[in-house]
C-alpha positions as CSV (number, residue, x, y, z in Angstrom):
1,M,0.0,0.0,0.0
2,D,1.3,3.5,-0.9
3,F,0.8,5.4,2.4
4,Q,2.7,8.4,1.0
5,A,-0.2,9.2,-1.3
6,Y,-2.1,10.4,1.7
7,N,0.5,13.1,2.5
8,K,-1.5,15.5,0.2
9,I,-4.2,15.8,3.0
10,L,-1.8,16.6,5.8
11,I,-2.0,20.3,5.4
12,C,-5.5,21.6,4.9
13,N,-6.2,24.3,2.4
14,D,-7.9,26.5,4.9
15,K,-6.5,30.0,5.4
16,I,-4.1,30.9,8.3
17,K,-5.9,33.1,10.8
18,N,-4.1,35.5,13.2
19,V,-5.3,35.0,16.8
20,K,-6.1,38.1,19.0
21,I,-6.6,38.7,22.6
22,G,-8.3,42.1,22.8
23,D,-6.5,44.2,20.0
24,T,-3.2,42.3,20.3
25,V,-2.3,39.6,17.8
26,I,-0.6,36.9,19.8
27,G,0.0,34.2,17.0
28,Y,-1.7,32.3,14.3
29,V,-3.6,29.1,13.5
30,F,-3.9,26.7,10.7
31,Q,-5.3,23.1,10.2
32,I,-3.9,19.8,9.5
33,K,-5.4,16.3,9.1
34,Y,-3.9,12.8,9.9
35,P,-2.3,11.5,6.7
36,S,-3.9,8.1,6.3
37,Y,-7.3,6.5,5.4
38,R,-7.6,5.6,9.1
39,G,-7.1,7.7,12.2
40,A,-4.6,7.1,15.0
41,F,-4.0,7.8,18.7
42,L,-1.9,10.9,19.3
43,S,0.7,8.9,21.1
44,C,1.5,7.3,17.7
45,I,3.0,10.7,16.7
46,E,6.7,10.4,17.2
47,D,7.8,13.7,15.9
48,L,5.9,16.8,14.6
49,C,7.6,20.0,13.2
50,F,6.4,23.2,11.6
51,Y,8.3,25.5,9.5
52,I,6.7,28.8,8.4
53,D,8.4,30.7,5.6
54,G,11.5,28.5,6.1
55,S,11.7,29.1,9.9
56,L,11.2,26.2,12.3
57,A,8.6,27.1,14.9
58,E,9.8,26.5,18.5
59,R,8.1,23.5,20.3
60,E,7.2,25.7,23.4
61,D,5.3,28.1,21.1
62,I,3.1,25.5,19.5
63,R,-0.4,24.1,20.7
64,F,-2.0,21.1,19.1
65,K,-5.8,21.5,19.4
66,L,-8.0,18.4,18.7
67,N,-11.4,17.2,20.0
68,G,-11.9,20.4,22.1
69,K,-8.5,20.0,24.0
70,D,-5.2,21.7,23.7
71,F,-1.9,19.9,24.0
72,L,1.7,20.6,24.0
73,L,3.8,18.7,21.4
74,D,5.6,17.1,24.4
75,E,2.4,15.7,25.7
76,L,1.5,13.9,22.6
77,P,3.5,10.7,23.4
78,E,1.2,10.3,26.6
79,C,-2.1,10.7,24.7
80,Y,-2.7,7.1,24.2
81,K,-6.5,7.5,24.7
82,E,-6.9,10.5,22.5
83,Y,-7.9,9.4,19.0
84,W,-7.4,11.5,15.9
85,Y,-10.1,10.4,13.5
86,V,-9.2,10.8,9.8
87,R,-11.8,13.3,9.0
88,E,-11.0,15.6,11.8
89,K,-8.9,18.6,11.5
90,A,-6.4,19.5,14.2
91,S,-5.7,23.2,14.7
92,I,-2.1,24.2,15.1
93,F,-1.5,27.4,17.1
94,I,1.8,29.0,17.0
95,R,2.6,31.8,19.3
96,R,4.2,34.8,17.5
97,P,3.6,38.3,18.6
98,G,2.1,40.2,15.6
99,G,1.1,36.9,13.9
100,L,1.6,36.8,10.1
101,T,1.2,39.5,7.6
102,A,-1.7,39.1,5.0
103,G,-0.8,37.1,1.8
104,K,0.7,33.7,0.9
105,H,3.0,31.9,3.3
106,E,5.0,28.7,2.9
107,V,3.8,26.1,5.4
108,R,5.9,23.0,5.9
109,V,4.9,20.2,8.2
110,Y,7.0,17.1,9.1
111,M,5.3,14.2,10.9
112,K,6.9,10.9,11.9
113,H,4.2,8.5,12.9
114,R,3.5,4.9,13.8
115,V,0.7,3.1,11.9
116,P,-1.2,1.6,14.9
117,Y,-2.8,-1.4,13.3
118,T,0.6,-2.6,11.8
119,G,2.1,-3.8,15.2
120,Y,2.8,-7.4,14.4
121,F,5.3,-9.1,16.6
122,G,6.3,-5.8,18.3
123,E,7.2,-4.0,15.0
124,Y,5.2,-1.1,13.7
125,L,5.3,0.5,10.3
126,V,6.7,4.1,11.0
127,L,6.1,6.7,8.3
128,E,7.6,10.1,7.7
129,S,5.2,12.7,6.0
130,D,7.0,15.9,4.8
131,V,4.6,18.2,3.1
132,T,4.9,21.9,2.0
133,K,2.0,24.1,0.9
134,Y,1.4,27.8,0.3
135,L,-1.5,29.1,2.4
136,S,-3.0,32.6,2.6
137,A,-3.1,34.5,5.7
138,E,-5.9,36.9,6.6
């Protein structure tokens, strides 16, 4: 099976939105989907990185939002009960004072993840998804 074909759905085509508290822009948010025809538990994500316009976002500035909950990236390995359904979008919030300027921005997402239903004899299929798209910011 060609799992890499699902990489095209990793970054959603929704616009990047700046996030405000009062009149202050504190960061921005965009959407991603799990790159498979089946979902997975968040604990199956072994690595997750975001590059915006070529710059790596710092892990401590990122919040992964799914199922009405916010997670730090370092919490994902412990989320063995939190399921990411294949049709659900996760919101990625990146703290950045001032947010992003209006217009197109290069968004690159790297995800290393175990396919949970392949764990035969203690070995799992581990995939790497590395996708770049240009998204518009509002």
